[in-house]
GUTI-448383 format. One record per residue (C-alpha): residue number from 1; x, y, z. Coordinates in Angstrom, 3 decimals, padded with zeros to 6 digits. Example, Ala and Ser with C-alpha at 12.3 -4.5 7.8 and 13.67 -1.06 7.14 Angstrom:
2
SITE	nr	xx	yy	zz
SITE	1	012.300	-004.500	007.800 $
SITE	2	013.670	-001.060	007.140 $
REM end
This chain:
247
SITE	nr	xx	yy	zz
SITE	1	052.733	-033.650	017.205 $
SITE	2	052.083	-029.919	017.484 $
SITE	3	051.187	-028.404	014.125 $
SITE	4	051.829	-024.671	013.773 $
SITE	5	053.752	-022.096	011.793 $
SITE	6	054.630	-018.416	011.805 $
SITE	7	055.308	-015.962	009.004 $
SITE	8	056.614	-012.410	009.007 $
SITE	9	058.473	-009.753	007.068 $
SITE	10	062.186	-009.617	007.864 $
SITE	11	065.265	-007.812	006.600 $
SITE	12	068.221	-009.679	005.145 $
SITE	13	071.580	-008.659	003.730 $
SITE	14	071.518	-009.046	-000.026 $
SITE	15	073.855	-008.302	-002.912 $
SITE	16	076.509	-005.713	-002.201 $
SITE	17	075.609	-005.586	001.484 $
SITE	18	072.225	-003.992	000.752 $
SITE	19	069.501	-004.520	003.325 $
SITE	20	066.341	-005.734	001.600 $
SITE	21	062.929	-006.931	002.680 $
SITE	22	062.038	-010.624	002.624 $
SITE	23	059.090	-012.761	003.677 $
SITE	24	059.971	-015.583	006.048 $
SITE	25	057.907	-018.559	007.211 $
SITE	26	058.798	-021.452	009.505 $
SITE	27	057.220	-024.398	011.292 $
SITE	28	056.766	-023.898	015.032 $
SITE	29	058.837	-026.815	016.181 $
SITE	30	062.403	-027.587	017.253 $
SITE	31	063.593	-028.812	013.860 $
SITE	32	066.038	-029.320	012.412 $
SITE	33	064.552	-028.145	009.119 $
SITE	34	065.770	-027.851	005.574 $
SITE	35	065.416	-024.419	003.998 $
SITE	36	063.927	-023.175	000.731 $
SITE	37	064.588	-019.857	-000.999 $
SITE	38	061.461	-018.937	-002.966 $
SITE	39	062.125	-016.696	-005.973 $
SITE	40	059.040	-014.745	-006.943 $
SITE	41	057.698	-014.483	-010.481 $
SITE	42	057.872	-011.416	-012.701 $
SITE	43	054.604	-009.957	-011.307 $
SITE	44	056.590	-009.533	-008.127 $
SITE	45	056.627	-010.009	-004.398 $
SITE	46	052.909	-010.566	-004.139 $
SITE	47	050.276	-012.350	-002.053 $
SITE	48	050.429	-015.489	-004.196 $
SITE	49	054.176	-015.851	-003.678 $
SITE	50	053.844	-015.264	000.059 $
SITE	51	051.228	-018.019	000.156 $
SITE	52	053.687	-020.362	-001.563 $
SITE	53	056.301	-019.436	001.051 $
SITE	54	053.881	-020.319	003.855 $
SITE	55	053.048	-023.591	002.106 $
SITE	56	056.651	-024.694	002.462 $
SITE	57	056.494	-023.950	006.188 $
SITE	58	053.377	-026.092	006.583 $
SITE	59	055.302	-028.946	004.944 $
SITE	60	058.211	-028.751	007.361 $
SITE	61	060.659	-026.316	005.747 $
SITE	62	061.924	-022.893	006.657 $
SITE	63	061.260	-020.683	003.637 $
SITE	64	062.193	-017.174	002.640 $
SITE	65	061.246	-015.040	-000.350 $
SITE	66	063.516	-012.024	-000.927 $
SITE	67	061.842	-008.977	-002.446 $
SITE	68	063.960	-008.643	-005.582 $
SITE	69	062.310	-005.315	-006.412 $
SITE	70	062.947	-003.662	-003.043 $
SITE	71	065.684	-001.329	-004.226 $
SITE	72	063.670	000.126	-007.121 $
SITE	73	060.340	000.411	-005.305 $
SITE	74	060.476	-000.031	-001.511 $
SITE	75	056.970	-000.220	-000.084 $
SITE	76	055.271	-000.046	-003.487 $
SITE	77	052.449	-002.375	-004.500 $
SITE	78	053.555	-005.533	-006.329 $
SITE	79	052.063	-004.267	-009.601 $
SITE	80	053.786	-000.888	-009.386 $
SITE	81	057.117	-002.389	-008.358 $
SITE	82	056.975	-004.955	-011.166 $
SITE	83	056.240	-002.220	-013.714 $
SITE	84	059.270	-000.208	-012.590 $
SITE	85	061.612	-003.201	-012.723 $
SITE	86	060.218	-004.489	-016.016 $
SITE	87	060.786	-001.067	-017.611 $
SITE	88	064.388	-001.163	-016.366 $
SITE	89	064.977	-004.514	-018.076 $
SITE	90	064.523	-006.814	-015.105 $
SITE	91	066.722	-007.782	-012.181 $
SITE	92	070.452	-007.960	-013.075 $
SITE	93	071.767	-011.519	-012.864 $
SITE	94	074.660	-010.623	-010.567 $
SITE	95	072.343	-008.903	-008.116 $
SITE	96	069.925	-011.837	-008.153 $
SITE	97	072.707	-014.232	-007.204 $
SITE	98	073.776	-011.956	-004.350 $
SITE	99	070.234	-011.687	-003.001 $
SITE	100	069.657	-015.451	-003.142 $
SITE	101	073.010	-015.979	-001.454 $
SITE	102	071.915	-013.632	001.339 $
SITE	103	068.613	-015.476	001.702 $
SITE	104	070.377	-018.858	001.837 $
SITE	105	072.802	-017.563	004.450 $
SITE	106	069.865	-016.337	006.518 $
SITE	107	068.278	-019.804	006.463 $
SITE	108	071.523	-021.586	007.293 $
SITE	109	072.120	-019.245	010.239 $
SITE	110	068.953	-020.361	012.019 $
SITE	111	069.567	-022.486	015.109 $
SITE	112	066.950	-024.967	013.864 $
SITE	113	068.458	-025.334	010.371 $
SITE	114	069.813	-028.691	009.225 $
SITE	115	072.282	-026.823	007.006 $
SITE	116	070.617	-027.734	003.718 $
SITE	117	069.066	-025.099	001.434 $
SITE	118	067.264	-025.439	-001.873 $
SITE	119	065.806	-022.916	-004.292 $
SITE	120	062.599	-022.777	-006.307 $
SITE	121	061.384	-020.212	-008.800 $
SITE	122	058.403	-019.608	-011.053 $
SITE	123	058.343	-017.833	-014.454 $
SITE	124	061.322	-015.443	-014.453 $
SITE	125	062.111	-016.965	-011.066 $
SITE	126	062.547	-020.359	-012.721 $
SITE	127	065.402	-018.995	-014.801 $
SITE	128	066.779	-017.298	-011.713 $
SITE	129	066.580	-020.526	-009.705 $
SITE	130	068.734	-022.209	-012.355 $
SITE	131	071.112	-019.226	-012.342 $
SITE	132	071.435	-019.378	-008.549 $
SITE	133	072.019	-023.132	-008.585 $
SITE	134	074.809	-022.672	-011.137 $
SITE	135	076.389	-019.855	-009.114 $
SITE	136	076.019	-020.894	-005.468 $
SITE	137	076.521	-024.042	-003.377 $
SITE	138	072.940	-025.296	-002.965 $
SITE	139	071.448	-028.695	-002.177 $
SITE	140	068.447	-028.835	-004.562 $
SITE	141	066.712	-026.668	-007.145 $
SITE	142	063.319	-026.538	-008.842 $
SITE	143	062.691	-024.637	-012.076 $
SITE	144	058.996	-024.024	-012.726 $
SITE	145	058.710	-022.979	-016.397 $
SITE	146	061.676	-020.621	-016.336 $
SITE	147	062.104	-018.791	-019.638 $
SITE	148	065.328	-017.739	-021.360 $
SITE	149	067.675	-020.272	-019.858 $
SITE	150	067.925	-021.284	-023.499 $
SITE	151	067.295	-018.486	-025.999 $
SITE	152	066.761	-014.766	-025.575 $
SITE	153	063.641	-012.605	-025.132 $
SITE	154	061.946	-011.748	-028.435 $
SITE	155	062.313	-008.293	-029.912 $
SITE	156	060.047	-005.820	-028.152 $
SITE	157	060.158	-007.549	-024.773 $
SITE	158	061.809	-005.206	-022.257 $
SITE	159	063.772	-007.880	-020.380 $
SITE	160	067.529	-007.443	-020.696 $
SITE	161	068.585	-011.021	-020.064 $
SITE	162	070.463	-013.537	-022.121 $
SITE	163	070.673	-017.328	-022.268 $
SITE	164	072.500	-019.027	-019.404 $
SITE	165	072.472	-022.625	-020.630 $
SITE	166	076.259	-022.335	-020.934 $
SITE	167	076.435	-022.368	-017.127 $
SITE	168	075.045	-025.914	-016.935 $
SITE	169	078.414	-027.477	-016.174 $
SITE	170	078.512	-025.434	-012.941 $
SITE	171	075.141	-026.646	-011.626 $
SITE	172	075.801	-027.403	-007.957 $
SITE	173	072.797	-029.564	-007.080 $
SITE	174	070.029	-031.836	-008.410 $
SITE	175	067.487	-029.990	-010.584 $
SITE	176	063.762	-030.643	-011.005 $
SITE	177	062.100	-028.992	-014.009 $
SITE	178	058.315	-028.614	-014.393 $
SITE	179	057.001	-027.313	-017.708 $
SITE	180	053.876	-026.937	-019.836 $
SITE	181	053.651	-028.493	-023.287 $
SITE	182	051.723	-025.448	-024.548 $
SITE	183	054.212	-022.894	-023.215 $
SITE	184	056.209	-020.687	-025.566 $
SITE	185	058.630	-019.305	-022.962 $
SITE	186	060.139	-021.836	-022.482 $
SITE	187	059.046	-023.925	-025.414 $
SITE	188	059.314	-027.725	-025.327 $
SITE	189	062.162	-027.427	-027.831 $
SITE	190	064.068	-025.179	-025.430 $
SITE	191	063.543	-027.455	-022.436 $
SITE	192	064.782	-030.352	-024.563 $
SITE	193	067.950	-028.416	-025.334 $
SITE	194	068.484	-027.777	-021.634 $
SITE	195	067.904	-031.444	-020.885 $
SITE	196	070.530	-032.392	-023.448 $
SITE	197	073.050	-030.128	-021.741 $
SITE	198	072.249	-031.549	-018.310 $
SITE	199	072.735	-035.071	-019.626 $
SITE	200	075.955	-034.100	-021.406 $
SITE	201	077.406	-032.835	-018.144 $
SITE	202	076.103	-035.845	-016.183 $
SITE	203	073.963	-033.722	-013.880 $
SITE	204	071.237	-035.156	-011.659 $
SITE	205	067.867	-033.927	-012.932 $
SITE	206	064.247	-034.800	-013.659 $
SITE	207	062.060	-032.973	-016.181 $
SITE	208	058.280	-033.278	-016.492 $
SITE	209	056.218	-031.596	-019.209 $
SITE	210	052.444	-031.488	-018.786 $
SITE	211	050.104	-031.841	-021.750 $
SITE	212	047.284	-029.300	-021.824 $
SITE	213	049.231	-026.855	-019.653 $
SITE	214	050.932	-023.638	-020.660 $
SITE	215	052.846	-021.014	-018.736 $
SITE	216	051.975	-020.351	-015.065 $
SITE	217	049.933	-023.523	-014.564 $
SITE	218	050.653	-023.348	-010.807 $
SITE	219	048.983	-019.912	-010.480 $
SITE	220	045.663	-020.579	-008.722 $
SITE	221	044.558	-016.960	-009.197 $
SITE	222	045.003	-016.889	-012.993 $
SITE	223	043.189	-018.433	-015.980 $
SITE	224	046.359	-020.387	-016.772 $
SITE	225	045.874	-022.576	-013.666 $
SITE	226	045.724	-026.292	-014.441 $
SITE	227	044.743	-028.252	-011.303 $
SITE	228	045.923	-031.672	-012.459 $
SITE	229	049.342	-030.424	-013.567 $
SITE	230	049.749	-028.274	-010.460 $
SITE	231	048.747	-031.085	-008.096 $
SITE	232	051.175	-033.508	-009.701 $
SITE	233	053.839	-030.800	-009.761 $
SITE	234	053.511	-030.161	-006.032 $
SITE	235	053.816	-033.860	-005.291 $
SITE	236	057.028	-033.966	-007.304 $
SITE	237	058.346	-030.892	-005.460 $
SITE	238	057.678	-032.499	-002.067 $
SITE	239	059.396	-035.698	-003.187 $
SITE	240	062.393	-033.785	-004.594 $
SITE	241	062.987	-031.587	-001.580 $
SITE	242	062.190	-034.502	000.729 $
SITE	243	064.981	-036.454	-000.936 $
SITE	244	067.612	-033.716	-000.913 $
SITE	245	066.722	-031.318	001.914 $
SITE	246	065.247	-033.522	004.639 $
SITE	247	067.056	-033.671	007.977 $
REM end
């Protein structure tokens, strides 16, 4: 079977009808393919996140990563854009949902789509993946160490976000959660609280917490990278999306 992919910058219609930049990758085959919306981490729409987006394409998914910081800093470097948005308190929840909705619509509109779309997010994107899955009709979700689903940012942190665990009853799809035992945001106590809510509302979910790993253990370009946890995490992601997004 031919093995190839393509990736490019595109424009999509996001929240409020705004046109924003996104990074899109797809296998070069007839499909049909399931789709994945990749939500970037707080450091922004960067090379590492684009690599993750391409990784989904190499595994047989269409994938798109909307640039959530496009409005504040179009064309700016990821570091500069992240600094501007962080100083403003982060991406508003309503706008995030609108941008993910636009990205999901883009994937479903493709002639080679199988109609199924999931979402995955890392760091702040993990919280946002949960938010999107509680706000939109999606087929699967993955939360990679998303902070402040339970609890609020500590005093002095510029993020203007609040807990969204109260939205659990509206979760529209199965949820996979991947966490580090040495993480503080979210802490193991917080992920346990979220798990209790998911069970209380009879949601389909799986949580895995890795000993010896803290925040950002998937990040190959950072000291926090933990190969064993990341390798196992990726295998669980492929199994999860394979179960719920495959043609």
